[in-house]
C-alpha positions as CSV (number, residue, x, y, z in Angstrom):
1,M,0.5,16.5,18.1
2,R,0.6,13.6,15.6
3,I,-1.3,10.4,15.9
4,L,0.4,7.4,14.2
5,F,-0.9,3.9,13.5
6,S,1.2,1.0,14.8
7,N,1.3,-2.4,13.0
8,K,-1.4,-3.6,15.4
9,A,-3.7,-0.7,14.7
10,D,-3.2,-1.1,11.0
11,S,-4.2,-4.8,11.4
12,G,-7.2,-3.6,13.2
13,L,-8.1,-1.4,10.4
14,D,-7.6,-4.2,7.8
15,Y,-9.9,-6.4,10.0
16,I,-12.6,-3.7,10.0
17,M,-12.4,-3.2,6.3
18,E,-12.7,-7.0,5.6
19,N,-15.3,-7.8,8.3
20,F,-17.7,-5.0,7.3
21,K,-17.0,-5.5,3.5
22,L,-15.8,-1.9,3.1
23,K,-13.1,-2.7,0.6
24,E,-13.8,-0.9,-2.6
25,T,-13.6,-2.3,-6.1
26,S,-11.7,-0.2,-8.6
27,E,-15.0,1.0,-10.0
28,E,-16.2,2.2,-6.6
29,A,-12.9,3.9,-5.9
30,A,-13.0,5.7,-9.2
31,K,-16.6,6.8,-8.5
32,R,-15.5,8.2,-5.1
33,S,-12.5,9.8,-6.7
34,R,-14.8,11.6,-9.3
35,E,-17.0,12.7,-6.5
36,K,-13.9,14.1,-4.7
37,K,-14.5,11.7,-1.7
38,P,-11.6,9.8,-0.1
39,S,-11.6,6.1,0.1
40,K,-13.4,4.3,2.9
41,R,-10.2,3.3,4.5
42,I,-8.9,6.9,4.5
43,V,-12.3,8.1,6.0
44,I,-11.8,5.7,8.8
45,D,-8.3,6.6,9.3
46,H,-9.1,10.4,9.7
47,L,-12.1,9.7,11.9
48,V,-10.0,7.5,14.2
49,K,-7.4,10.2,14.4
50,D,-9.8,12.9,15.1
51,F,-11.5,10.8,17.8
52,A,-8.1,10.1,19.4
53,A,-7.2,13.8,19.3
54,G,-10.4,14.6,21.2
55,K,-12.1,16.3,18.2
56,L,-14.9,13.9,18.1
57,T,-17.1,12.3,20.8
58,E,-18.2,8.6,20.5
59,K,-21.6,9.8,19.2
60,D,-20.0,12.0,16.7
61,L,-17.8,9.1,15.5
62,V,-20.7,6.8,15.0
63,N,-22.7,9.4,13.0
64,S,-19.7,10.3,11.0
65,L,-19.0,6.7,10.2
66,R,-22.7,6.3,9.2
67,D,-22.7,9.3,6.9
68,E,-19.3,9.0,5.4
69,L,-19.3,5.2,4.9
70,E,-22.9,5.2,3.9
71,V,-23.8,2.3,6.3
72,P,-26.9,1.8,8.6
73,Q,-26.8,3.0,12.1
74,P,-26.3,-0.5,13.7
75,T,-23.4,-1.2,11.4
76,A,-21.8,2.2,12.2
77,E,-22.1,1.3,16.0
78,Q,-20.5,-2.1,15.4
79,I,-17.6,-0.4,13.5
80,E,-17.3,2.1,16.3
81,K,-16.9,-0.7,18.8
82,D,-14.3,-2.4,16.8
83,I,-12.4,0.9,16.3
84,L,-12.3,1.4,20.0
85,N,-11.2,-2.2,20.7
86,R,-8.9,-3.0,17.7
87,I,-7.4,0.4,16.7
88,V,-7.5,3.1,19.4
89,P,-5.5,1.2,22.1
90,F,-2.7,0.7,19.6
91,L,-2.3,4.3,18.4
92,E,0.7,6.4,19.2
93,M,0.4,10.1,20.0
94,V,3.6,12.0,19.5
95,P,4.5,15.7,19.8
96,E,5.5,17.2,16.4
97,E,8.8,18.6,17.8
98,K,10.0,15.1,19.0
99,L,9.9,13.9,15.4
100,N,13.1,15.9,14.6
101,D,15.0,13.8,17.0
102,P,16.6,10.9,15.2
103,D,17.1,8.8,18.4
104,F,13.4,9.3,19.3
105,V,12.3,8.4,15.8
106,E,14.3,5.1,16.1
107,E,12.7,4.3,19.4
108,L,9.2,5.2,18.0
109,A,9.8,2.9,15.1
110,Q,10.7,0.1,17.5
111,R,7.5,0.7,19.4
112,L,5.2,1.0,16.4
113,F,6.7,-1.5,14.1
114,G,8.4,-4.0,16.5
115,E,11.8,-3.9,14.8
116,M,14.7,-1.8,14.7
117,P,15.7,0.2,11.5
118,T,18.6,-1.3,9.6
119,R,20.6,1.9,9.6
120,K,20.7,5.1,11.8
121,S,18.0,7.4,10.7
122,S,19.0,11.0,9.8
123,G,15.7,12.5,10.3
124,P,11.9,12.0,10.6
125,G,10.5,9.4,8.2
126,E,13.8,7.7,7.4
127,Y,13.4,4.3,9.0
128,G,15.8,2.5,6.9
129,L,15.3,-0.1,4.1
130,K,14.1,-2.9,6.3
131,K,11.3,-0.7,7.8
132,I,9.7,-0.1,4.5
133,G,9.9,-3.7,3.4
134,L,12.7,-3.6,1.1
135,P,15.7,-6.0,1.2
136,K,19.1,-4.9,2.6
137,E,21.1,-2.8,0.3
138,E,23.7,-5.5,-0.4
139,E,20.8,-7.8,-1.4
140,M,19.2,-5.4,-3.7
141,D,20.0,-6.1,-7.4
142,I,19.1,-2.9,-9.4
143,F,19.6,-4.8,-12.7
144,P,18.0,-8.2,-12.2
145,T,19.1,-11.0,-14.6
146,I,16.7,-11.3,-17.5
147,K,16.2,-14.6,-18.9
148,P,16.7,-14.5,-22.8
149,L,13.5,-14.9,-24.8
150,K,13.1,-17.8,-27.2
151,S,13.9,-16.9,-30.7
152,I,10.8,-16.0,-32.6
153,A,11.9,-18.2,-35.5
154,E,11.8,-21.3,-33.3
155,P,8.4,-22.8,-33.1
156,S,7.1,-23.5,-29.6
157,P,7.0,-27.1,-28.6
158,S,3.3,-26.9,-27.8
159,V,2.4,-25.4,-31.1
160,P,2.4,-27.7,-34.1
161,T,4.6,-26.5,-36.9
162,K,2.0,-27.0,-39.6
163,K,-0.1,-24.3,-38.1
164,I,2.5,-21.5,-38.2
165,R,2.1,-19.3,-41.2
166,K,4.6,-17.1,-42.8
167,S,3.8,-13.5,-43.3
168,A,2.7,-12.5,-46.8
169,V,4.8,-9.4,-46.5
170,P,8.5,-10.0,-46.9
171,A,10.7,-8.9,-44.0
172,K,12.5,-5.6,-44.6
173,Q,16.2,-6.1,-45.3
174,S,18.6,-4.4,-42.8
175,R,21.3,-2.2,-44.0
176,G,23.9,-4.2,-42.0
177,S,24.1,-6.0,-38.7
178,D,22.8,-4.1,-35.8
179,K,23.8,-5.8,-32.7
180,Y,21.1,-3.9,-30.7
181,R,18.2,-5.0,-32.8
182,E,16.4,-8.2,-32.3
183,Q,16.5,-10.5,-35.2
184,I,13.2,-11.3,-36.9
């Protein structure tokens, strides 16, 4: 059995992370990584899934939240209540074997994310470009137009020309024109 987060469940998790100030700074994340501990978001994700699968009781969930997130007991109890109200009702429990059926995966994507994939999926996890937040294939520009940089020799209008100094080292002479090199 696989337990999946819908958009609403993920929003509930975001709310909990924000409301209980559980978002980690990069330093805190690095410290947890060095200690071989998962991030607080992943801890909550795993505990919620274990609870939904029946591996944890409500009391075990509270104790695990307290220990893993290193929060006081009353805070762990409040987090548990928010988990039960904001996340658990929006989880989707799916048998593993059904994830091999492309039609079921499309229907599941519709239920979880509220929109249909842009193309027929050919297997589990392939929800189409729209599903993962990318633009449609015809809208994607692999090589975006790059604006040309101002010539280095041209002074910027905001910088007075008197303050620009020339280098004391003469520029190296090129052996010929090289259209791939930027002029100095």
